[in-house]
Phi, psi and omega in degrees: 000122180257128178254120179273127181240136182238135173285139181240156178300135184298337177297340180261005184289143175291155180258150171065021170226148181286138180218173168272136178225157181215165173240115188292328180274321182273353173060049173236152175231132182214163167282140181208169178207138173264116181269109183301317183294338178261339182070028183218158171275142172232136184208162186283161172076019183253349185208123182292346181264349179218150183292317178234138176214179184229130180235111180297139181086358180235028182294152180295157178253337183217165181210164169204159179293150173287125182294148177285137178281147177291148177280137180258000000 
């Protein structure tokens, strides 16, 4: 079974749920979430001291849903 996944413009991303996000120019893919109450993106892999952090100027450009894992 092949699941087709498409990257979407980050302006269309849902808020307050974890998604996959990427930066098309800087070539990174991370787990991320836009926290509405903070008005910022937080995503993985940006700070060795915390699991999720926020870096101004490095916000994602695209997103997609995290695929569902098959049940074992």
